[in-house]
Residue frames as qw, qx, qy, qz and C-alpha x, y, z in Angstrom:
[[0.046, 0.743, -0.155, 0.649, 148.14, -50.02, -102.92],
 [0.434, -0.060, -0.687, 0.579, 149.61, -49.89, -99.42],
 [0.394, -0.802, -0.304, -0.330, 147.57, -48.66, -96.50],
 [0.308, 0.307, -0.506, 0.744, 149.09, -46.65, -93.67],
 [0.409, -0.642, -0.609, 0.223, 147.87, -46.34, -90.10],
 [0.102, 0.553, -0.019, 0.827, 147.10, -42.74, -89.20],
 [0.351, -0.500, -0.608, 0.507, 146.78, -41.29, -85.69],
 [0.039, 0.749, 0.306, 0.587, 144.65, -38.14, -85.60],
 [0.417, -0.353, -0.428, 0.720, 145.72, -35.39, -83.19],
 [0.050, 0.132, 0.021, -0.990, 143.98, -32.12, -82.43],
 [0.320, -0.320, -0.633, -0.628, 140.51, -31.17, -83.57],
 [0.584, -0.532, -0.095, -0.606, 137.39, -31.48, -81.43],
 [0.162, -0.400, 0.784, -0.447, 137.98, -32.70, -77.89],
 [0.720, 0.038, 0.477, -0.502, 134.80, -34.81, -78.09],
 [0.687, 0.419, -0.522, -0.283, 136.09, -36.87, -81.06],
 [0.916, -0.334, 0.173, -0.138, 136.10, -40.43, -79.65],
 [0.343, -0.629, 0.668, 0.201, 139.49, -42.11, -79.16],
 [0.679, 0.115, 0.712, 0.136, 138.50, -45.09, -81.34],
 [0.552, 0.790, 0.265, 0.038, 137.94, -42.73, -84.31],
 [0.076, -0.917, 0.341, 0.196, 141.42, -41.25, -83.93],
 [0.415, -0.307, 0.789, 0.332, 143.02, -44.33, -85.55],
 [0.692, 0.596, 0.109, -0.392, 142.31, -44.49, -89.30],
 [0.701, 0.014, 0.540, 0.466, 143.74, -46.09, -92.46],
 [0.292, 0.827, -0.100, -0.471, 144.98, -43.90, -95.30],
 [0.881, 0.406, 0.177, 0.168, 146.24, -44.75, -98.77],
 [0.585, 0.480, -0.083, 0.649, 148.93, -42.09, -98.86],
 [0.433, -0.484, -0.338, 0.681, 150.67, -39.80, -96.37],
 [0.148, 0.014, 0.234, 0.961, 150.11, -36.98, -98.89],
 [0.218, -0.547, -0.638, -0.495, 146.31, -37.06, -98.76],
 [0.261, -0.266, 0.343, -0.863, 144.14, -34.89, -96.54],
 [0.181, -0.266, -0.942, 0.097, 142.05, -37.15, -94.34],
 [0.389, -0.271, -0.070, -0.878, 138.42, -35.96, -94.12],
 [0.156, -0.182, -0.929, 0.281, 136.49, -37.44, -91.21],
 [0.375, -0.536, -0.414, -0.633, 132.72, -36.95, -91.04],
 [0.315, -0.218, -0.694, 0.609, 131.91, -35.77, -87.53],
 [0.122, 0.549, 0.460, -0.687, 128.62, -34.23, -86.44],
 [0.485, 0.789, 0.325, -0.193, 127.34, -31.79, -89.08],
 [0.289, 0.889, -0.323, -0.150, 130.70, -31.42, -90.80],
 [0.910, 0.233, -0.202, 0.279, 134.09, -32.77, -91.69],
 [0.469, -0.802, 0.298, 0.221, 137.28, -32.56, -89.68],
 [0.724, 0.641, -0.220, 0.132, 140.38, -32.30, -91.90],
 [0.681, -0.614, 0.340, 0.209, 143.74, -33.76, -90.89],
 [0.643, 0.704, -0.294, 0.063, 147.11, -33.67, -92.70],
 [0.892, -0.216, -0.027, 0.395, 150.39, -35.49, -92.20],
 [0.087, 0.974, -0.186, 0.094, 153.18, -33.05, -91.40],
 [0.464, 0.603, -0.612, 0.215, 156.11, -35.46, -91.18],
 [0.375, -0.454, 0.668, -0.455, 155.67, -36.93, -87.70],
 [0.726, -0.016, -0.651, -0.222, 155.36, -40.63, -86.96],
 [0.487, -0.458, 0.551, -0.500, 154.78, -42.77, -83.87],
 [0.247, 0.074, -0.965, -0.048, 154.23, -46.40, -82.85],
 [0.676, -0.148, 0.154, -0.705, 150.75, -47.84, -82.18],
 [0.941, -0.083, 0.240, -0.222, 150.37, -51.42, -80.90],
 [0.698, -0.330, 0.527, 0.356, 153.97, -52.14, -81.87],
 [0.594, 0.431, 0.499, 0.460, 153.58, -50.94, -85.47],
 [0.237, -0.082, 0.114, 0.961, 154.43, -47.72, -87.29],
 [0.122, 0.789, 0.601, -0.038, 151.80, -44.99, -87.60],
 [0.274, 0.358, 0.148, 0.880, 151.74, -41.56, -89.21],
 [0.085, -0.539, -0.505, 0.668, 150.59, -38.60, -87.14],
 [0.106, 0.554, 0.497, 0.660, 147.92, -36.54, -88.92],
 [0.131, -0.287, -0.406, 0.858, 147.27, -33.13, -87.33],
 [0.193, 0.764, 0.603, -0.123, 143.95, -31.28, -87.45],
 [0.307, 0.026, 0.242, 0.920, 143.92, -28.38, -89.90],
 [0.288, -0.008, -0.063, -0.955, 140.29, -27.26, -90.28],
 [0.329, 0.367, 0.816, -0.300, 136.57, -27.98, -90.07],
 [0.212, 0.016, -0.450, -0.867, 134.10, -27.66, -92.95],
 [0.587, 0.172, 0.459, -0.645, 130.31, -27.95, -92.91],
 [0.408, 0.225, 0.857, 0.221, 128.44, -30.61, -94.85],
 [0.180, 0.084, -0.359, -0.912, 126.98, -29.11, -98.02],
 [0.473, 0.319, 0.666, -0.481, 123.20, -29.31, -98.14]]
């Protein structure tokens, strides 16, 4: 299966820059990133960009959910 580079935009301002570059298996999946006491959810909405000379998909923040206890 191919992996895609994803750039995460939006969400918490204190999300470190190094965590904003992720690998995803499909542009159709919702990327869930564990952050603090919850998950930040990002979705691809058709945008793309270039990171370090290679293609990357832009995933935009859509919501936050708490970790279930």
